[in-house]
Structures are given as structure tokens and as C-alpha cells.
SEGU-881017 format. One line per field, with one value per atom (N, C-alpha, C, O): x, y, z; residue number from 1; atom name. Coordinates in Angstrom, 2 decimals, always signed. Last residue first. Layout:
BEGIN
px (X / ...)
py (Y / ...)
pz (Z / ...)
resi (NUM / ...)
name (CA / ...)
end
This chain:
BEGIN
px (+96.67 / +95.94 / +94.48 / +93.72 / +97.85 / +97.25 / +96.35 / +95.38 / +98.81 / +97.83 / +97.12 / +95.95 / +100.71 / +99.51 / +98.41 / +97.23 / +102.65 / +102.00 / +100.66 / +99.64 / +103.33 / +102.89 / +102.09 / +101.01 / +104.18 / +102.98 / +102.44 / +101.22 / +106.50 / +105.40 / +104.10 / +103.05 / +108.08 / +107.65 / +106.46 / +105.51 / +108.45 / +107.71 / +107.27 / +106.20 / +109.84 / +108.50 / +107.75 / +106.57 / +112.27 / +111.43 / +109.99 / +109.05 / +113.20 / +112.99 / +112.03 / +111.11 / +113.37 / +112.46 / +112.17 / +111.04 / +115.29 / +113.94 / +112.94 / +111.79 / +117.52 / +116.98 / +115.53 / +114.66 / +117.94 / +117.58 / +116.93 / +115.93 / +118.70 / +117.52 / +117.01 / +115.81 / +121.07 / +119.84 / +118.58 / +117.53 / +122.71 / +122.50 / +121.13 / +120.13 / +124.59 / +123.46 / +123.40 / +123.97 / +127.62 / +126.87 / +125.77 / +125.99 / +125.24 / +125.81 / +127.16 / +127.79 / +122.62 / +124.01 / +124.41 / +123.99 / +119.50 / +120.27 / +121.68 / +121.90 / +116.92 / +118.25 / +118.89 / +118.84 / +113.55 / +114.54 / +115.86 / +115.90 / +112.10 / +111.36 / +112.32 / +111.95 / +113.26 / +113.42 / +112.61 / +112.45 / +113.24 / +111.96 / +112.08 / +111.10 / +115.37 / +114.89 / +113.56 / +112.85 / +116.04 / +115.27 / +114.77 / +113.84 / +117.47 / +116.19 / +115.37 / +114.16 / +119.71 / +118.87 / +117.48 / +116.46 / +120.79 / +120.31 / +119.38 / +118.38 / +121.52 / +120.52 / +119.92 / +118.71 / +123.49 / +122.29 / +121.16 / +120.00 / +125.34 / +124.70 / +123.42 / +122.39 / +126.03 / +125.46 / +124.73 / +123.65 / +127.16 / +125.89 / +125.24 / +124.01 / +128.40 / +128.56 / +127.22 / +126.25 / +128.42 / +127.85 / +128.03 / +127.83 / +127.79 / +128.26 / +127.61 / +126.39 / +126.74 / +127.93 / +128.47 / +129.45 / +123.18 / +124.39 / +125.55 / +125.36 / +119.90 / +121.04 / +122.30 / +122.47 / +116.60 / +117.90 / +118.98 / +119.00 / +113.51 / +114.54 / +115.90 / +116.28 / +110.49 / +111.82 / +112.83 / +113.00 / +107.07 / +108.18 / +109.52 / +109.65 / +105.11 / +105.81 / +106.94 / +107.68 / +103.77 / +103.71 / +104.46 / +104.44 / +104.12 / +104.54 / +104.63 / +105.47 / +102.84 / +104.30 / +104.81 / +105.82 / +100.23 / +100.85 / +102.36 / +103.08 / +99.70 / +99.72 / +100.49 / +101.28 / +101.43 / +100.64 / +100.81 / +101.93 / +103.21 / +101.78 / +100.91 / +99.78 / +106.04 / +105.31 / +103.81 / +103.24 / +107.67 / +106.97 / +106.07 / +105.42 / +108.83 / +107.98 / +107.20 / +106.20 / +110.36 / +109.27 / +108.29 / +107.08 / +112.20 / +111.24 / +110.07 / +108.94 / +113.59 / +112.92 / +111.85 / +110.75 / +114.67 / +113.69 / +112.89 / +111.68 / +116.41 / +115.33 / +114.25 / +113.06 / +118.19 / +117.35 / +116.15 / +115.03 / +119.26 / +118.64 / +117.70 / +116.55 / +120.36 / +119.21 / +118.49 / +117.28 / +121.26 / +121.51 / +120.22 / +119.15 / +121.43 / +120.63 / +120.82 / +120.57 / +124.12 / +122.98 / +122.07 / +121.93 / +125.15 / +125.39 / +124.07 / +123.00 / +124.54 / +124.40 / +124.72 / +124.58 / +124.17 / +125.17 / +125.06 / +125.44 / +122.08 / +122.19 / +123.15 / +122.97 / +119.74 / +121.15 / +121.31 / +120.73 / +116.73 / +117.40 / +118.86 / +119.18 / +114.11 / +115.42 / +116.28 / +116.53 / +110.68 / +111.88 / +113.11 / +113.15 / +107.64 / +108.78 / +109.98 / +110.27 / +105.62 / +105.29 / +106.41 / +106.15 / +104.61 / +105.69 / +105.35 / +104.85 / +103.24 / +102.89 / +103.93 / +104.09 / +105.06 / +104.62 / +104.18 / +104.69 / +105.74 / +105.23 / +104.63 / +103.78 / +106.70 / +105.59 / +104.99 / +103.87 / +108.78 / +107.65 / +106.44 / +105.30 / +110.53 / +109.91 / +108.68 / +107.65 / +111.28 / +110.61 / +109.86 / +108.70 / +112.61 / +111.36 / +110.57 / +109.34 / +114.79 / +113.94 / +112.58 / +111.54 / +116.03 / +115.39 / +114.41 / +113.36 / +117.00 / +116.07 / +115.30 / +114.08 / +118.77 / +117.57 / +116.52 / +115.32 / +119.80 / +120.03 / +118.69 / +117.63 / +119.02 / +120.46 / +120.79 / +121.94 / +116.56 / +116.87 / +118.34 / +118.84 / +114.30 / +115.61 / +115.74 / +115.12 / +111.92 / +112.26 / +113.59 / +113.96 / +110.84 / +111.88 / +112.20 / +112.69 / +108.05 / +108.63 / +109.66 / +109.39 / +107.15 / +107.39 / +108.03 / +108.48 / +106.96 / +105.97 / +106.19 / +105.48 / +109.02 / +109.09 / +108.09 / +108.33 / +110.56 / +109.21 / +109.18 / +109.31 / +113.11 / +112.18 / +110.74 / +109.82 / +114.29 / +114.28 / +113.22 / +112.52 / +113.99 / +113.27 / +113.26 / +112.33 / +115.65 / +114.20 / +113.43 / +112.35 / +118.16 / +117.66 / +116.14 / +115.44 / +118.31 / +118.31 / +117.75 / +116.98 / +118.34 / +117.28 / +117.17 / +116.07 / +120.73 / +119.49 / +118.30 / +117.39 / +122.49 / +122.51 / +121.18 / +120.59 / +121.87 / +121.70 / +121.59 / +120.73 / +122.63 / +121.23 / +120.95 / +119.92 / +125.36 / +124.50 / +123.05 / +122.32 / +126.13 / +126.33 / +125.45 / +124.86 / +125.58 / +124.84 / +124.95 / +123.98 / +125.26 / +126.14 / +125.35 / +124.53 / +123.40 / +124.15 / +125.08 / +125.64 / +120.09 / +121.51 / +122.30 / +121.92 / +117.03 / +117.74 / +119.19 / +119.48 / +114.63 / +115.98 / +116.70 / +116.95 / +111.39 / +112.23 / +113.60 / +113.71 / +108.97 / +110.09 / +110.81 / +110.82 / +105.78 / +106.66 / +107.72 / +107.39 / +104.58 / +104.99 / +105.76 / +106.33 / +102.64 / +103.34 / +103.66 / +103.08 / +103.08 / +102.52 / +103.32 / +104.53 / +104.15 / +103.37 / +102.78 / +102.05 / +105.46 / +106.26 / +105.48 / +106.06 / +104.65 / +104.12 / +104.80 / +104.75 / +105.92 / +104.46 / +103.93 / +102.91 / +108.79 / +108.18 / +106.68 / +106.22 / +109.92 / +109.11 / +108.51 / +107.77 / +111.56 / +110.20 / +109.30 / +108.09 / +113.91 / +113.18 / +111.75 / +110.84 / +114.85 / +114.39 / +113.52 / +112.50 / +115.65 / +114.53 / +113.96 / +112.74 / +117.88 / +116.71 / +115.47 / +114.40 / +119.72 / +119.14 / +117.85 / +116.86 / +120.68 / +119.73 / +119.00 / +117.84)
py (+106.81 / +105.59 / +105.88 / +104.96 / +109.23 / +108.61 / +107.46 / +107.16 / +109.73 / +110.67 / +110.06 / +110.34 / +107.78 / +107.73 / +108.59 / +108.24 / +108.78 / +107.51 / +107.42 / +107.03 / +111.10 / +111.17 / +109.93 / +110.00 / +110.02 / +110.85 / +111.02 / +111.09 / +108.64 / +107.95 / +108.73 / +108.16 / +110.70 / +109.58 / +108.86 / +108.51 / +112.22 / +112.82 / +111.74 / +111.85 / +110.40 / +110.83 / +111.42 / +111.16 / +110.21 / +109.02 / +109.44 / +108.92 / +112.81 / +112.27 / +111.09 / +110.97 / +112.86 / +113.78 / +113.32 / +113.43 / +110.88 / +110.72 / +111.66 / +111.27 / +112.00 / +110.71 / +110.55 / +110.13 / +114.26 / +114.41 / +113.13 / +113.17 / +113.05 / +113.92 / +114.05 / +113.97 / +111.51 / +110.90 / +111.77 / +111.28 / +111.65 / +112.47 / +112.03 / +112.16 / +108.84 / +109.76 / +110.54 / +110.15 / +108.30 / +108.18 / +109.24 / +110.39 / +107.69 / +107.28 / +107.98 / +108.24 / +109.56 / +109.14 / +108.72 / +109.31 / +108.45 / +109.20 / +108.67 / +107.46 / +108.75 / +108.20 / +109.08 / +110.31 / +107.65 / +108.66 / +107.97 / +106.76 / +105.65 / +106.86 / +108.00 / +109.17 / +103.77 / +104.23 / +105.50 / +106.32 / +102.64 / +102.94 / +103.34 / +103.26 / +102.42 / +101.16 / +101.38 / +100.43 / +104.98 / +104.26 / +102.92 / +102.35 / +105.66 / +106.32 / +105.49 / +105.31 / +104.05 / +103.88 / +104.44 / +103.81 / +105.09 / +103.70 / +103.46 / +102.75 / +107.59 / +107.49 / +106.08 / +105.91 / +106.87 / +107.53 / +107.47 / +107.31 / +105.89 / +104.98 / +105.59 / +104.92 / +108.26 / +107.17 / +106.19 / +105.71 / +109.78 / +110.20 / +109.09 / +108.98 / +108.39 / +108.39 / +108.70 / +107.98 / +108.12 / +109.35 / +109.48 / +110.55 / +105.63 / +105.90 / +107.14 / +107.22 / +104.77 / +105.58 / +106.06 / +106.79 / +104.78 / +104.42 / +105.33 / +106.50 / +103.77 / +104.26 / +103.84 / +102.66 / +104.58 / +103.94 / +104.58 / +105.80 / +103.96 / +104.97 / +104.27 / +103.48 / +103.23 / +102.65 / +103.78 / +104.48 / +102.79 / +103.72 / +103.04 / +102.35 / +100.34 / +100.71 / +101.71 / +101.51 / +99.43 / +100.85 / +101.29 / +102.46 / +96.70 / +97.50 / +98.99 / +99.71 / +95.91 / +95.75 / +96.68 / +97.37 / +96.46 / +97.06 / +96.91 / +97.68 / +95.00 / +96.46 / +97.03 / +97.96 / +92.26 / +92.78 / +94.29 / +94.80 / +91.72 / +91.61 / +92.22 / +92.66 / +93.86 / +92.84 / +92.88 / +93.94 / +95.65 / +94.78 / +93.78 / +92.95 / +96.95 / +97.76 / +96.90 / +97.35 / +94.84 / +95.38 / +96.13 / +95.95 / +94.60 / +93.51 / +93.96 / +93.53 / +96.98 / +96.72 / +95.64 / +95.76 / +96.55 / +97.63 / +97.41 / +97.62 / +94.43 / +94.25 / +95.31 / +95.00 / +95.62 / +94.50 / +94.31 / +94.07 / +97.59 / +97.95 / +96.85 / +97.12 / +96.25 / +97.11 / +97.49 / +97.70 / +92.85 / +94.20 / +95.02 / +94.56 / +89.65 / +90.52 / +91.93 / +92.20 / +88.58 / +87.79 / +88.60 / +88.30 / +91.53 / +90.27 / +89.62 / +90.07 / +95.00 / +93.83 / +92.58 / +92.58 / +98.31 / +97.28 / +96.14 / +96.29 / +99.88 / +99.61 / +98.48 / +97.78 / +99.30 / +99.48 / +99.10 / +98.12 / +100.75 / +99.77 / +100.13 / +101.14 / +100.80 / +101.43 / +100.41 / +99.33 / +101.02 / +100.19 / +101.09 / +102.02 / +101.39 / +102.02 / +101.10 / +100.47 / +99.74 / +101.11 / +101.78 / +102.64 / +96.39 / +97.32 / +98.71 / +98.84 / +93.48 / +94.77 / +95.78 / +96.00 / +90.44 / +91.51 / +92.73 / +92.99 / +88.66 / +88.12 / +89.20 / +88.90 / +90.02 / +89.11 / +88.55 / +88.03 / +91.39 / +92.16 / +91.27 / +91.72 / +89.25 / +89.94 / +90.72 / +90.71 / +88.63 / +87.63 / +88.31 / +87.99 / +90.96 / +90.60 / +89.58 / +89.65 / +90.72 / +91.90 / +91.59 / +91.93 / +88.49 / +88.42 / +89.59 / +89.45 / +89.61 / +88.48 / +88.36 / +88.16 / +91.60 / +91.94 / +90.84 / +91.11 / +90.89 / +91.09 / +91.33 / +91.27 / +90.87 / +90.95 / +91.07 / +91.32 / +92.75 / +91.80 / +91.99 / +93.11 / +93.43 / +93.48 / +92.43 / +91.37 / +95.78 / +94.45 / +94.56 / +95.64 / +97.64 / +97.60 / +96.15 / +95.39 / +99.55 / +98.22 / +98.19 / +98.67 / +102.30 / +101.65 / +100.28 / +99.90 / +103.75 / +102.68 / +101.88 / +100.91 / +105.65 / +104.65 / +103.50 / +102.40 / +107.01 / +106.42 / +105.29 / +104.12 / +107.87 / +108.80 / +108.32 / +109.11 / +105.64 / +106.90 / +107.84 / +108.52 / +103.81 / +103.57 / +104.80 / +105.00 / +104.91 / +104.79 / +104.60 / +105.16 / +104.71 / +106.01 / +105.97 / +106.87 / +101.93 / +102.81 / +104.19 / +104.76 / +101.09 / +100.63 / +101.56 / +101.94 / +102.14 / +102.64 / +102.30 / +103.10 / +100.56 / +102.02 / +102.60 / +103.44 / +97.97 / +98.34 / +99.86 / +100.36 / +98.07 / +97.79 / +98.26 / +98.87 / +98.56 / +99.54 / +99.34 / +100.30 / +96.20 / +97.47 / +98.56 / +99.37 / +94.19 / +94.22 / +95.57 / +96.04 / +94.72 / +94.95 / +95.09 / +96.00 / +94.49 / +93.27 / +93.47 / +92.50 / +95.66 / +96.01 / +94.77 / +94.08 / +96.91 / +95.89 / +96.35 / +97.31 / +97.38 / +97.81 / +96.68 / +95.62 / +98.44 / +97.31 / +97.85 / +98.69 / +99.48 / +99.76 / +98.46 / +97.51 / +100.38 / +99.22 / +99.54 / +99.82 / +102.85 / +102.43 / +101.11 / +100.77 / +103.99 / +102.70 / +102.19 / +101.21 / +107.42 / +106.39 / +105.10 / +105.13 / +109.52 / +108.58 / +107.45 / +106.61 / +111.08 / +110.40 / +109.33 / +108.37 / +112.53 / +111.17 / +110.37 / +109.14 / +114.92 / +114.93 / +113.54 / +113.40 / +115.47 / +114.66 / +114.62 / +114.32 / +116.74 / +117.56 / +116.75 / +117.30 / +115.13 / +115.25 / +116.08 / +116.12 / +115.48 / +114.24 / +114.34 / +113.72 / +117.89 / +117.81 / +116.59 / +116.66 / +117.13 / +118.04 / +117.96 / +117.95 / +115.53 / +114.97 / +115.82 / +115.31 / +117.39 / +116.37 / +115.82 / +115.65 / +118.86 / +119.52 / +118.49 / +118.67)
pz (-1.92 / -1.58 / -1.27 / -0.97 / -2.22 / -3.40 / -3.03 / -3.74 / +0.29 / -0.26 / -1.47 / -1.72 / +0.60 / +1.41 / +0.83 / +0.87 / -1.09 / -1.42 / -0.69 / -1.26 / +0.29 / -1.10 / -1.45 / -2.03 / +2.70 / +2.69 / +1.28 / +1.08 / +1.91 / +2.60 / +2.48 / +2.20 / +0.86 / +0.01 / +0.61 / -0.10 / +3.15 / +2.03 / +1.04 / +0.44 / +4.78 / +5.14 / +3.95 / +3.76 / +3.44 / +3.59 / +3.87 / +3.28 / +3.76 / +2.41 / +2.46 / +1.65 / +6.55 / +5.87 / +4.44 / +3.97 / +6.99 / +7.54 / +6.86 / +6.62 / +5.69 / +5.26 / +5.74 / +4.98 / +7.23 / +5.83 / +5.32 / +4.60 / +9.63 / +9.58 / +8.15 / +7.89 / +8.87 / +9.39 / +9.27 / +8.86 / +5.89 / +7.08 / +7.63 / +6.92 / +4.64 / +4.63 / +5.94 / +6.95 / +2.91 / +4.16 / +4.20 / +3.83 / +0.32 / +1.59 / +1.72 / +0.70 / -1.17 / -1.14 / +0.26 / +1.26 / -2.35 / -1.36 / -1.32 / -1.44 / -4.72 / -4.40 / -3.35 / -3.44 / -5.41 / -5.07 / -4.76 / -4.56 / -6.43 / -6.07 / -5.75 / -5.82 / -9.25 / -7.87 / -7.64 / -8.55 / -11.77 / -11.12 / -9.66 / -8.92 / -13.37 / -12.78 / -12.05 / -11.75 / -13.93 / -14.95 / -14.44 / -15.01 / -11.63 / -11.91 / -12.89 / -12.71 / -11.97 / -10.79 / -11.07 / -10.79 / -14.31 / -14.30 / -13.12 / -13.24 / -13.35 / -14.40 / -14.45 / -14.62 / -11.59 / -11.06 / -12.08 / -11.72 / -13.42 / -12.47 / -11.94 / -11.85 / -14.66 / -15.45 / -14.56 / -14.89 / -12.56 / -13.17 / -14.00 / -14.02 / -9.64 / -11.08 / -11.75 / -11.55 / -6.97 / -7.49 / -9.00 / -9.57 / -4.66 / -6.00 / -6.58 / -6.68 / -2.49 / -2.24 / -3.59 / -3.66 / -2.10 / -2.82 / -2.44 / -2.12 / -1.87 / -1.10 / -1.83 / -2.14 / -2.99 / -3.22 / -2.39 / -2.21 / -1.90 / -1.79 / -1.91 / -1.06 / -3.24 / -3.04 / -3.03 / -4.03 / -2.42 / -2.68 / -2.37 / -1.36 / -4.12 / -2.89 / -3.22 / -4.18 / -6.34 / -6.04 / -4.78 / -4.42 / -6.48 / -7.62 / -7.26 / -7.80 / -4.14 / -4.27 / -5.37 / -5.19 / -4.58 / -3.39 / -3.42 / -2.78 / -7.01 / -6.95 / -5.77 / -5.92 / -8.22 / -7.10 / -6.99 / -6.88 / -10.23 / -10.54 / -9.44 / -9.70 / -10.66 / -9.91 / -10.24 / -10.49 / -11.75 / -12.70 / -11.98 / -12.62 / -9.65 / -10.54 / -11.53 / -12.10 / -8.67 / -7.85 / -8.75 / -8.64 / -10.74 / -10.51 / -9.64 / -9.83 / -10.38 / -11.65 / -11.48 / -12.01 / -7.87 / -8.06 / -9.35 / -9.39 / -8.44 / -7.46 / -7.67 / -7.64 / -10.22 / -10.65 / -9.73 / -10.18 / -8.47 / -9.74 / -10.21 / -10.56 / -6.30 / -6.09 / -7.38 / -7.39 / -7.31 / -6.82 / -6.77 / -7.15 / -6.12 / -6.96 / -6.43 / -5.26 / -5.31 / -5.77 / -6.68 / -7.87 / -3.41 / -4.12 / -4.53 / -4.11 / -4.15 / -3.28 / -4.09 / -5.31 / -4.39 / -4.70 / -3.70 / -2.53 / -3.46 / -4.89 / -5.23 / -6.23 / -0.93 / -1.24 / -2.71 / -3.16 / -0.39 / -1.24 / -1.47 / -2.11 / +1.68 / +1.52 / +0.80 / +1.33 / +1.06 / +0.97 / +0.86 / +0.05 / +2.84 / +2.16 / +2.19 / +3.21 / +3.76 / +3.35 / +2.55 / +1.71 / +3.18 / +3.50 / +2.96 / +1.84 / +4.25 / +3.65 / +4.12 / +5.32 / +3.56 / +4.47 / +3.69 / +2.60 / +1.55 / +2.82 / +3.73 / +4.57 / -0.56 / -0.83 / +0.46 / +0.46 / +0.59 / +0.09 / -0.20 / -0.11 / +1.07 / +2.20 / +1.74 / +2.42 / -1.57 / -0.73 / +0.41 / +0.68 / -2.32 / -2.99 / -2.18 / -2.10 / -0.58 / -0.51 / -1.15 / -0.59 / -1.51 / -0.19 / -0.02 / +0.60 / -3.89 / -3.94 / -2.63 / -2.62 / -3.03 / -3.78 / -3.81 / -3.77 / +0.39 / -1.04 / -1.74 / -1.12 / +3.01 / +2.74 / +1.25 / +0.89 / +4.74 / +3.67 / +3.30 / +3.27 / +7.46 / +6.82 / +5.74 / +5.80 / +8.80 / +8.31 / +7.57 / +7.11 / +11.41 / +10.39 / +10.05 / +10.88 / +12.24 / +12.24 / +11.12 / +10.01 / +14.48 / +13.19 / +13.34 / +14.42 / +16.69 / +16.52 / +15.25 / +14.98 / +16.47 / +17.54 / +17.37 / +17.86 / +14.10 / +14.15 / +15.18 / +14.83 / +14.77 / +14.13 / +14.24 / +14.46 / +15.90 / +16.65 / +16.09 / +16.84 / +13.87 / +15.12 / +16.02 / +16.81 / +11.90 / +11.66 / +12.95 / +13.12 / +13.14 / +12.69 / +12.54 / +13.00 / +13.46 / +14.63 / +14.29 / +15.05 / +10.79 / +11.69 / +12.90 / +13.31 / +9.93 / +9.35 / +10.25 / +10.44 / +11.47 / +11.55 / +11.07 / +11.74 / +10.60 / +12.00 / +12.15 / +12.87 / +7.91 / +8.28 / +9.70 / +9.96 / +8.16 / +7.48 / +7.86 / +8.11 / +9.43 / +10.11 / +9.49 / +10.20 / +7.52 / +8.78 / +9.48 / +10.08 / +4.10 / +5.25 / +6.54 / +6.67 / +2.10 / +2.45 / +3.64 / +4.15 / +2.45 / +2.40 / +2.81 / +3.75 / +2.70 / +1.92 / +1.76 / +1.04 / +4.98 / +4.69 / +3.97 / +4.55 / +5.05 / +4.68 / +4.29 / +3.40 / +7.46 / +6.55 / +6.22 / +7.00 / +8.21 / +8.11 / +7.05 / +5.89 / +10.56 / +9.22 / +9.30 / +10.34 / +12.55 / +12.63 / +11.22 / +10.76 / +13.46 / +12.59 / +12.70 / +12.93 / +14.78 / +15.58 / +14.74 / +15.26 / +12.86 / +13.88 / +14.67 / +15.18 / +10.69 / +10.81 / +11.92 / +11.92 / +10.66 / +10.81 / +11.16 / +11.83 / +12.50 / +11.45 / +11.69 / +12.80 / +14.60 / +13.71 / +12.56 / +11.74 / +15.94 / +16.48 / +15.57 / +15.75 / +14.61 / +14.38 / +14.89 / +14.35 / +15.64 / +14.24 / +14.03 / +13.34 / +18.19 / +18.04 / +16.62 / +16.43 / +17.66 / +18.33 / +18.06 / +17.74 / +16.66 / +15.78 / +16.38 / +15.67 / +18.75 / +17.85 / +16.99 / +16.63)
resi (144 / 144 / 144 / 144 / 143 / 143 / 143 / 143 / 142 / 142 / 142 / 142 / 141 / 141 / 141 / 141 / 140 / 140 / 140 / 140 / 139 / 139 / 139 / 139 / 138 / 138 / 138 / 138 / 137 / 137 / 137 / 137 / 136 / 136 / 136 / 136 / 135 / 135 / 135 / 135 / 134 / 134 / 134 / 134 / 133 / 133 / 133 / 133 / 132 / 132 / 132 / 132 / 131 / 131 / 131 / 131 / 130 / 130 / 130 / 130 / 129 / 129 / 129 / 129 / 128 / 128 / 128 / 128 / 127 / 127 / 127 / 127 / 126 / 126 / 126 / 126 / 125 / 125 / 125 / 125 / 124 / 124 / 124 / 124 / 123 / 123 / 123 / 123 / 122 / 122 / 122 / 122 / 121 / 121 / 121 / 121 / 120 / 120 / 120 / 120 / 119 / 119 / 119 / 119 / 118 / 118 / 118 / 118 / 117 / 117 / 117 / 117 / 116 / 116 / 116 / 116 / 115 / 115 / 115 / 115 / 114 / 114 / 114 / 114 / 113 / 113 / 113 / 113 / 112 / 112 / 112 / 112 / 111 / 111 / 111 / 111 / 110 / 110 / 110 / 110 / 109 / 109 / 109 / 109 / 108 / 108 / 108 / 108 / 107 / 107 / 107 / 107 / 106 / 106 / 106 / 106 / 105 / 105 / 105 / 105 / 104 / 104 / 104 / 104 / 103 / 103 / 103 / 103 / 102 / 102 / 102 / 102 / 101 / 101 / 101 / 101 / 100 / 100 / 100 / 100 / 99 / 99 / 99 / 99 / 98 / 98 / 98 / 98 / 97 / 97 / 97 / 97 / 96 / 96 / 96 / 96 / 95 / 95 / 95 / 95 / 94 / 94 / 94 / 94 / 93 / 93 / 93 / 93 / 92 / 92 / 92 / 92 / 91 / 91 / 91 / 91 / 90 / 90 / 90 / 90 / 89 / 89 / 89 / 89 / 88 / 88 / 88 / 88 / 87 / 87 / 87 / 87 / 86 / 86 / 86 / 86 / 85 / 85 / 85 / 85 / 84 / 84 / 84 / 84 / 83 / 83 / 83 / 83 / 82 / 82 / 82 / 82 / 81 / 81 / 81 / 81 / 80 / 80 / 80 / 80 / 79 / 79 / 79 / 79 / 78 / 78 / 78 / 78 / 77 / 77 / 77 / 77 / 76 / 76 / 76 / 76 / 75 / 75 / 75 / 75 / 74 / 74 / 74 / 74 / 73 / 73 / 73 / 73 / 72 / 72 / 72 / 72 / 71 / 71 / 71 / 71 / 70 / 70 / 70 / 70 / 69 / 69 / 69 / 69 / 68 / 68 / 68 / 68 / 67 / 67 / 67 / 67 / 66 / 66 / 66 / 66 / 65 / 65 / 65 / 65 / 64 / 64 / 64 / 64 / 63 / 63 / 63 / 63 / 62 / 62 / 62 / 62 / 61 / 61 / 61 / 61 / 60 / 60 / 60 / 60 / 59 / 59 / 59 / 59 / 58 / 58 / 58 / 58 / 57 / 57 / 57 / 57 / 56 / 56 / 56 / 56 / 55 / 55 / 55 / 55 / 54 / 54 / 54 / 54 / 53 / 53 / 53 / 53 / 52 / 52 / 52 / 52 / 51 / 51 / 51 / 51 / 50 / 50 / 50 / 50 / 49 / 49 / 49 / 49 / 48 / 48 / 48 / 48 / 47 / 47 / 47 / 47 / 46 / 46 / 46 / 46 / 45 / 45 / 45 / 45 / 44 / 44 / 44 / 44 / 43 / 43 / 43 / 43 / 42 / 42 / 42 / 42 / 41 / 41 / 41 / 41 / 40 / 40 / 40 / 40 / 39 / 39 / 39 / 39 / 38 / 38 / 38 / 38 / 37 / 37 / 37 / 37 / 36 / 36 / 36 / 36 / 35 / 35 / 35 / 35 / 34 / 34 / 34 / 34 / 33 / 33 / 33 / 33 / 32 / 32 / 32 / 32 / 31 / 31 / 31 / 31 / 30 / 30 / 30 / 30 / 29 / 29 / 29 / 29 / 28 / 28 / 28 / 28 / 27 / 27 / 27 / 27 / 26 / 26 / 26 / 26 / 25 / 25 / 25 / 25 / 24 / 24 / 24 / 24 / 23 / 23 / 23 / 23 / 22 / 22 / 22 / 22 / 21 / 21 / 21 / 21 / 20 / 20 / 20 / 20 / 19 / 19 / 19 / 19 / 18 / 18 / 18 / 18 / 17 / 17 / 17 / 17 / 16 / 16 / 16 / 16 / 15 / 15 / 15 / 15 / 14 / 14 / 14 / 14 / 13 / 13 / 13 / 13 / 12 / 12 / 12 / 12 / 11 / 11 / 11 / 11 / 10 / 10 / 10 / 10 / 9 / 9 / 9 / 9 / 8 / 8 / 8 / 8 / 7 / 7 / 7 / 7 / 6 / 6 / 6 / 6 / 5 / 5 / 5 / 5 / 4 / 4 / 4 / 4 / 3 / 3 / 3 / 3 / 2 / 2 / 2 / 2 / 1 / 1 / 1 / 1)
name (N / CA / C / O / N / CA / C / O / N / CA / C / O / N / CA / C / O / N / CA / C / O / N / CA / C / O / N / CA / C / O / N / CA / C / O / N / CA / C / O / N / CA / C / O / N / CA / C / O / N / CA / C / O / N / CA / C / O / N / CA / C / O / N / CA / C / O / N / CA / C / O / N / CA / C / O / N / CA / C / O / N / CA / C / O / N / CA / C / O / N / CA / C / O / N / CA / C / O / N / CA / C / O / N / CA / C / O / N / CA / C / O / N / CA / C / O / N / CA / C / O / N / CA / C / O / N / CA / C / O / N / CA / C / O / N / CA / C / O / N / CA / C / O / N / CA / C / O / N / CA / C / O / N / CA / C / O / N / CA / C / O / N / CA / C / O / N / CA / C / O / N / CA / C / O / N / CA / C / O / N / CA / C / O / N / CA / C / O / N / CA / C / O / N / CA / C / O / N / CA / C / O / N / CA / C / O / N / CA / C / O / N / CA / C / O / N / CA / C / O / N / CA / C / O / N / CA / C / O / N / CA / C / O / N / CA / C / O / N / CA / C / O / N / CA / C / O / N / CA / C / O / N / CA / C / O / N / CA / C / O / N / CA / C / O / N / CA / C / O / N / CA / C / O / N / CA / C / O / N / CA / C / O / N / CA / C / O / N / CA / C / O / N / CA / C / O / N / CA / C / O / N / CA / C / O / N / CA / C / O / N / CA / C / O / N / CA / C / O / N / CA / C / O / N / CA / C / O / N / CA / C / O / N / CA / C / O / N / CA / C / O / N / CA / C / O / N / CA / C / O / N / CA / C / O / N / CA / C / O / N / CA / C / O / N / CA / C / O / N / CA / C / O / N / CA / C / O / N / CA / C / O / N / CA / C / O / N / CA / C / O / N / CA / C / O / N / CA / C / O / N / CA / C / O / N / CA / C / O / N / CA / C / O / N / CA / C / O / N / CA / C / O / N / CA / C / O / N / CA / C / O / N / CA / C / O / N / CA / C / O / N / CA / C / O / N / CA / C / O / N / CA / C / O / N / CA / C / O / N / CA / C / O / N / CA / C / O / N / CA / C / O / N / CA / C / O / N / CA / C / O / N / CA / C / O / N / CA / C / O / N / CA / C / O / N / CA / C / O / N / CA / C / O / N / CA / C / O / N / CA / C / O / N / CA / C / O / N / CA / C / O / N / CA / C / O / N / CA / C / O / N / CA / C / O / N / CA / C / O / N / CA / C / O / N / CA / C / O / N / CA / C / O / N / CA / C / O / N / CA / C / O / N / CA / C / O / N / CA / C / O / N / CA / C / O / N / CA / C / O / N / CA / C / O / N / CA / C / O / N / CA / C / O / N / CA / C / O / N / CA / C / O / N / CA / C / O / N / CA / C / O / N / CA / C / O / N / CA / C / O / N / CA / C / O / N / CA / C / O / N / CA / C / O / N / CA / C / O / N / CA / C / O / N / CA / C / O)
end
């Protein structure tokens, strides 16, 4: 049934560029597969921490960032805050979907105040993740 749901994405034929920032290779791989199934023409870039995430954003035009909240070197909160403060508009306005296994309300509040576009709990449900991602993409696209 999941396959069928994925075909219902309005933007399935769009060539979005995604950035997956997560320090765990398995998490990145899993998310990459979900995104490539949903958006076969899309491109998935990867970053192992918040600092690398910012580096990638400065090198590539990215449509949506999936941000793991807990990473070494620079976590998702700091990285998101820096994205929102970036001098470049296209970086500052990129939608950032936070991924976290942490359901502590205080943390969720910190995530929101850092400027995240949304938060999803891990383990995520692939169809739900894709629909959340798509609505962020289309919202942003509508403003552009």
C-alpha cells in the first residue's frame, strides 16, 4: 500500500535537491532511499554534522534540509540557527525539517525557536515524512 501512497505526491516528478544531515550512515541511507523512491529525479546530498551541513548549503542550491538534532561537532539546533542567520537569502530561507528521537517538550521548544520549519520524530513513517517534506517544499515554492 505504501508504494501507492508515494505516487500521490503532487511533486513526484520534480527534481528537488535534498540535504540529509545526520551523523549515522544508516540513518542517512534509509532517508536517502525513502526520498529517492518518492522523488526519482531528486538529488540527495549528505552531511555528517551541522558544520558540514552549512558547507554543503554554501556549495549547492538545496530545496529542503533534513536535520538530525543530535550530532557531534555542531548539532542541529546550532546549525539551524546559523542557517537562519545566513547572509544569503536562499540559505536563510531553506525549509529545515528536524528529525529527533527526543520527545522532551523543552527540547521541542528549543528546536522551534532555532527556526526549524517542522520536527518529525524518529523512527519516522516514510509516507508521512514525504508528505510533510512535500508540503514544506510546495509552501516555499509558492512564495518564490
